[in-house]
C-alpha positions as CSV (number, residue, x, y, z in Angstrom):
1,X,-36.9,-29.8,-9.3
2,X,-34.1,-27.5,-7.5
3,X,-34.8,-26.6,-4.2
4,X,-32.1,-24.1,-4.0
5,X,-32.6,-20.3,-4.3
6,X,-33.0,-18.3,-7.6
7,X,-32.9,-15.3,-5.7
8,X,-30.5,-14.6,-2.5
9,X,-30.8,-11.4,-0.2
10,X,-27.4,-10.6,1.4
11,X,-28.7,-8.5,4.4
12,X,-25.9,-6.2,6.2
13,X,-26.5,-4.8,9.4
14,X,-23.1,-2.9,9.9
15,X,-21.0,-5.7,11.3
16,X,-18.1,-7.1,9.1
17,X,-19.4,-9.1,6.5
18,X,-16.6,-10.1,4.2
19,X,-17.1,-13.7,4.8
20,X,-20.9,-13.2,4.5
21,X,-20.5,-11.3,1.1
22,X,-18.3,-14.1,-0.3
23,X,-20.3,-16.8,0.7
24,X,-23.6,-15.1,-0.8
25,X,-21.5,-14.5,-4.2
26,X,-20.1,-18.0,-4.3
27,X,-23.7,-19.7,-3.9
28,X,-25.1,-17.0,-6.4
29,X,-22.6,-18.0,-9.0
30,X,-22.6,-22.0,-8.2
31,X,-26.5,-21.9,-8.0
32,X,-26.9,-19.4,-10.9
33,X,-29.0,-17.1,-8.7
34,X,-29.8,-13.4,-8.7
35,X,-28.1,-11.7,-5.7
36,X,-30.0,-8.6,-3.9
37,X,-28.1,-6.8,-1.3
38,X,-29.6,-4.5,1.6
39,X,-28.7,-2.3,4.4
40,X,-30.9,-1.2,7.1
41,X,-30.7,2.0,8.9
42,X,-31.7,1.7,12.4
43,X,-33.9,4.1,13.7
44,X,-34.5,5.1,17.3
45,X,-38.3,4.0,18.0
46,X,-39.7,7.5,18.1
47,X,-38.3,7.9,14.5
48,X,-39.5,4.5,13.3
49,X,-42.9,6.2,12.0
50,X,-41.0,8.9,9.7
51,X,-42.2,12.3,8.9
52,X,-45.4,13.2,11.1
53,X,-44.4,10.9,14.0
54,X,-44.7,12.6,17.2
55,X,-41.1,13.9,18.3
56,X,-39.8,13.0,14.7
57,X,-36.4,14.7,14.3
58,X,-36.1,15.4,10.5
59,X,-32.3,16.3,10.8
60,X,-31.6,12.9,12.8
61,X,-33.5,11.0,10.3
62,X,-31.7,12.3,7.2
63,X,-28.3,11.9,9.0
64,X,-29.2,8.4,9.5
65,X,-30.5,7.5,6.1
66,X,-27.4,9.4,4.6
67,X,-24.9,7.0,6.6
68,X,-27.0,4.1,5.6
69,X,-27.1,4.8,2.0
70,X,-23.2,5.2,2.3
71,X,-23.1,1.7,4.1
72,X,-25.0,0.4,1.3
73,X,-22.8,1.6,-1.5
74,X,-19.8,0.3,0.5
75,X,-21.4,-3.2,0.3
76,X,-22.0,-3.1,-3.1
77,X,-18.7,-1.9,-4.0
78,X,-17.3,-5.0,-1.9
79,X,-19.5,-7.4,-3.9
80,X,-18.2,-5.9,-7.2
81,X,-14.6,-6.0,-6.1
82,X,-15.2,-9.7,-5.4
83,X,-16.7,-10.4,-9.0
84,X,-20.2,-10.6,-7.6
85,X,-22.9,-9.0,-9.7
86,X,-25.7,-7.1,-7.7
87,X,-29.1,-7.5,-9.2
88,X,-30.5,-4.7,-6.9
89,X,-29.6,-2.7,-3.8
90,X,-32.3,-2.0,-1.5
91,X,-32.2,0.5,1.6
92,X,-34.6,0.2,4.1
93,X,-35.2,2.3,7.5
94,X,-36.3,1.0,10.5
95,X,-35.7,-2.0,13.0
96,X,-33.3,-4.3,11.3
97,X,-34.6,-7.8,11.7
98,X,-38.2,-6.7,10.7
99,X,-37.1,-4.9,7.5
100,X,-35.0,-7.6,6.5
101,X,-37.7,-10.3,7.1
102,X,-40.2,-7.9,5.2
103,X,-37.7,-7.2,2.4
104,X,-37.2,-10.9,1.9
105,X,-40.8,-11.4,1.7
106,X,-41.5,-8.7,-1.0
107,X,-38.9,-9.7,-3.2
108,X,-39.7,-13.4,-2.6
109,X,-36.4,-14.2,-2.0
110,X,-35.5,-18.1,-1.4
111,X,-32.6,-17.6,0.9
112,X,-31.2,-14.6,3.4
113,X,-27.4,-14.6,4.2
114,X,-26.3,-12.7,6.8
115,X,-23.9,-12.2,9.3
116,X,-23.6,-12.9,12.9
117,X,-21.8,-10.5,15.3
118,X,-21.3,-13.1,18.1
119,X,-17.5,-14.3,18.2
120,X,-17.2,-16.0,21.7
121,X,-18.7,-18.7,23.4
122,X,-21.0,-16.6,25.8
123,X,-21.8,-14.4,23.0
124,X,-23.1,-17.0,20.7
125,X,-25.4,-18.1,23.6
126,X,-27.1,-14.6,23.5
127,X,-30.2,-13.7,21.8
128,X,-29.5,-10.2,21.3
129,X,-28.2,-10.1,17.5
130,X,-30.3,-9.3,14.6
131,X,-29.7,-13.0,13.0
132,X,-31.7,-14.7,15.6
133,X,-35.0,-13.1,15.2
134,X,-34.5,-13.2,11.6
135,X,-34.1,-16.8,11.7
136,X,-37.1,-17.5,13.9
137,X,-39.5,-15.0,11.6
138,X,-38.1,-15.5,8.1
139,X,-40.5,-17.5,5.8
140,X,-37.6,-18.8,3.6
141,X,-34.3,-20.6,4.4
142,X,-31.6,-18.3,6.1
143,X,-28.1,-18.8,6.3
144,X,-26.2,-17.0,9.1
145,X,-22.4,-16.8,8.6
146,X,-20.0,-16.6,11.5
147,X,-16.3,-16.5,11.0
148,X,-13.5,-14.4,9.3
149,X,-12.5,-13.9,5.6
150,X,-8.5,-14.3,5.7
151,X,-8.0,-12.3,2.5
152,X,-8.1,-12.0,-1.1
153,X,-5.3,-14.6,-1.5
154,X,-7.8,-17.2,-0.6
155,X,-9.6,-18.1,-3.7
156,X,-11.4,-21.3,-2.7
157,X,-15.0,-21.0,-1.5
158,X,-15.4,-20.5,2.2
159,X,-17.3,-23.6,1.7
160,X,-15.7,-26.9,1.3
161,X,-16.8,-29.4,4.2
162,X,-20.7,-29.7,4.9
163,X,-22.3,-31.3,7.9
164,X,-26.0,-32.3,7.2
165,X,-27.8,-33.1,10.4
166,X,-30.2,-35.6,9.7
167,X,-33.5,-36.9,10.9
168,X,-36.5,-38.8,9.7
169,X,-38.8,-35.8,8.9
170,X,-39.9,-33.5,5.8
171,X,-37.8,-30.8,7.2
172,X,-34.7,-32.9,7.3
173,X,-35.4,-34.1,3.9
174,X,-35.5,-30.6,2.3
175,X,-32.5,-29.9,4.4
176,X,-30.8,-33.0,2.5
177,X,-32.0,-31.8,-0.9
178,X,-30.3,-28.4,-0.2
179,X,-26.9,-29.7,1.2
180,X,-26.8,-31.9,-1.8
181,X,-27.5,-29.2,-4.4
182,X,-24.8,-27.2,-2.5
183,X,-22.2,-29.8,-2.1
184,X,-22.8,-31.0,-6.1
185,X,-22.5,-27.2,-7.2
186,X,-19.3,-26.4,-5.1
187,X,-17.8,-29.5,-5.1
188,X,-17.6,-29.7,-1.5
189,X,-17.3,-32.9,0.8
190,X,-20.5,-33.8,2.7
191,X,-20.8,-35.5,6.1
192,X,-24.1,-36.6,7.8
193,X,-25.0,-36.8,11.2
194,X,-27.9,-38.2,13.0
195,X,-28.2,-37.7,16.7
196,X,-30.0,-40.6,19.1
197,X,-31.2,-39.2,22.3
198,X,-30.3,-42.1,24.9
199,X,-32.7,-40.4,27.6
200,X,-35.7,-41.5,25.8
201,X,-34.8,-45.2,26.3
202,X,-33.9,-44.8,29.9
203,X,-36.5,-46.4,32.2
204,X,-38.7,-44.6,34.6
205,X,-38.2,-45.1,38.3
206,X,-39.1,-48.5,39.5
207,X,-36.9,-51.5,39.5
208,X,-39.3,-53.5,37.2
209,X,-38.8,-51.2,34.4
210,X,-35.2,-51.4,34.2
211,X,-35.2,-54.9,32.8
212,X,-34.1,-54.9,29.0
213,X,-33.7,-51.1,28.7
214,X,-29.9,-51.5,27.8
215,X,-30.7,-54.0,25.0
216,X,-33.6,-51.5,23.6
217,X,-30.9,-48.8,23.4
218,X,-28.3,-51.2,21.6
219,X,-31.2,-52.1,19.1
220,X,-31.9,-48.4,18.7
221,X,-28.4,-47.6,18.0
222,X,-28.0,-50.4,15.3
223,X,-31.2,-49.5,13.6
224,X,-30.1,-45.7,13.7
225,X,-26.5,-46.6,12.2
226,X,-28.4,-48.6,9.6
227,X,-30.5,-45.9,8.6
228,X,-27.9,-43.0,8.5
229,X,-25.7,-45.2,6.5
230,X,-28.7,-45.9,4.0
231,X,-29.1,-42.3,3.7
232,X,-25.4,-41.6,2.9
233,X,-25.5,-44.6,0.4
234,X,-28.7,-42.8,-1.2
235,X,-27.0,-39.4,-1.7
236,X,-23.9,-41.0,-3.0
237,X,-25.9,-42.4,-5.6
238,X,-26.8,-38.7,-6.8
239,X,-23.1,-38.2,-7.2
240,X,-22.4,-36.1,-4.0
241,X,-19.0,-36.9,-2.1
242,X,-20.4,-38.2,1.1
243,X,-17.2,-38.7,3.2
244,X,-18.8,-40.2,6.3
245,X,-22.1,-41.0,8.1
246,X,-21.7,-40.2,11.9
247,X,-24.2,-41.5,14.7
248,X,-24.0,-39.5,18.0
249,X,-25.4,-39.9,21.3
250,X,-26.9,-36.9,23.3
251,X,-28.6,-33.8,22.9
252,X,-29.0,-32.9,19.0
253,X,-27.9,-29.3,19.2
254,X,-24.8,-30.2,21.4
255,X,-23.5,-33.2,19.4
256,X,-24.0,-31.3,16.1
257,X,-22.1,-28.4,17.1
258,X,-19.5,-30.5,18.7
259,X,-19.0,-32.7,15.6
260,X,-18.8,-29.9,13.5
261,X,-16.2,-28.4,15.3
262,X,-14.5,-31.4,15.9
263,X,-14.4,-32.1,12.1
264,X,-13.5,-28.5,11.1
265,X,-16.8,-28.2,9.1
266,X,-17.5,-25.0,6.6
267,X,-21.3,-25.3,7.0
268,X,-24.0,-26.8,9.0
269,X,-27.2,-27.5,7.2
270,X,-30.5,-28.1,9.4
271,X,-33.9,-28.3,8.6
272,X,-36.7,-26.0,10.0
273,X,-40.1,-27.5,10.7
274,X,-42.9,-25.4,9.3
275,X,-44.2,-23.8,12.4
276,X,-46.8,-21.3,12.6
277,X,-46.0,-17.6,13.5
278,X,-46.7,-18.0,17.1
279,X,-44.6,-21.1,17.7
280,X,-41.8,-19.6,15.6
281,X,-41.5,-17.0,18.3
282,X,-40.5,-19.7,20.8
283,X,-36.8,-20.2,21.5
284,X,-35.6,-23.7,22.1
285,X,-35.6,-25.5,18.7
286,X,-32.5,-27.5,17.6
287,X,-31.8,-25.4,14.6
288,X,-32.2,-22.0,16.8
289,X,-29.7,-23.4,19.3
290,X,-27.2,-24.6,16.5
291,X,-27.4,-21.2,15.2
292,X,-26.3,-19.6,18.6
293,X,-23.6,-22.2,19.4
294,X,-21.8,-23.0,16.0
295,X,-18.4,-21.8,15.3
296,X,-19.2,-21.9,11.3
297,X,-21.9,-20.8,9.1
298,X,-25.2,-22.4,9.5
299,X,-27.9,-22.8,6.7
300,X,-31.6,-23.3,8.3
301,X,-33.6,-24.6,5.5
302,X,-37.3,-23.7,5.5
303,X,-39.5,-24.3,2.5
304,X,-43.1,-24.5,1.6
305,X,-44.3,-21.5,3.7
306,X,-46.5,-18.6,2.2
307,X,-44.5,-15.3,1.7
308,X,-46.1,-12.4,3.2
309,X,-44.7,-9.1,4.2
310,X,-45.6,-7.8,7.7
311,X,-48.3,-5.2,6.3
312,X,-49.8,-8.3,5.0
313,X,-49.8,-10.3,8.1
314,X,-51.2,-7.6,10.0
315,X,-53.7,-6.8,7.5
């Protein structure tokens, strides 16, 4: 059974989204999916409740709604010009991250595609953009697109070279299935990386603890190399163009981003463990850090969680 989405939500918050739109269209066509688009009119907090709210300004609300509807219309036109087909366009009013997450749940979308505004290294480390809370809160997979589309003359897909970050876990297995399906459908080349953390093999203070630790690390490296090569062989057996399997040493998020930039990857695919609502609020996971730091689009694969809207969660 395919893990990949039958329903994709392209979410636009007003930032430049050409590459995000192109990527969503290509995925929709390749995976024979249904494309929905959305735009959220961001309201000041005192307008969030709409008519009847204290200090509600109807003129301001209508102006924001009118401008937002125009932005949605432009997004629909952009998709049409790029030969995409919009199943439905959705206008929401409120806080962007909350509305995107809720709409995805209501639509039972399998994937959210959205743009990240952060371009510079420092900006990528900041957690202020809409994309980051969506990644943390969404109950489905999220693709955060960073980069620029260089014009209509480029007919090839923005995808092309995919880096799959692998580890022995259920979340990673689901990410591997998604990466395999994308690579097959888009005829992309797939690289695999497993990051071994040497720190866990370093001895605790005390001379008696240092004996043999280097040999233990070397055994772990050999075992890890054999394991990741085995995963590459298995995926090749499914007809995917696995170019190379990589073993890296260091912090997983840093090494994944470094290798992706070094190899000129078009997409990074990582798994996200099925965490509860409270744990998803915590910053610090590998996938969250990769989204902040990466120079290219990142697909965070999350499956198997119940879909629910904000209203249902608060009931």
